[in-house]
C-alpha positions, 0 to 999 in steps of 0.5 A: 501179603501174610508171611505164610503166603510169602513163604508158600509162593517163594519157597518152591520158586526155581526161576532165574534172578531176572524172572523173579527179582522185581516180583519178589521185591514187590511181594516183600514190600507188601509183606512189610507194609512198605510202599513199592518203588513205583508207588513211592517214586513213579519217576524213579528219582530216589527209589527204583528198579534197575538203577543205572550206575557206573562201576569202579574200574569203568563200565556200567551196571544196574542195581536190581533195587535202589533207594537213595540213602537207604540201600542198594539191593542185588538179587541172586538166584537160589544157591548162588554165591551172595558174595558175588552180589556184595562184590557188585554192590561194592563196585557200585557203592564205592563209586557213588560214595555210599558205603552206608548202602553196602552196610545195609546189604550186609545186614540183609545178606545175614538175614537171607542166609539165616532164613535159608537154614 
């Protein structure tokens, strides 16, 4: 997938987070030449969609995309507050002891906000 194809497909998208998250991430992998979660880890042990986690303070949740020791990724619909996604990851990451994953989210958040301008 070329950058132009990626932009042409995703710029007009107005679907829900649930309707676009996995498709968007797969296209992002194709754009960057990175293996997608299913190709890289068919069992889902270290790279997967909808990784089940236990939140700090109790309860369960799911990280939209997770790659062990690399990142956790939370999608939000366009024009939603990305700080809410960060809050989710903090509740997941601190419980798992993975502040490194949260730092990677912050880098991604900055890139996404810059691209929206």
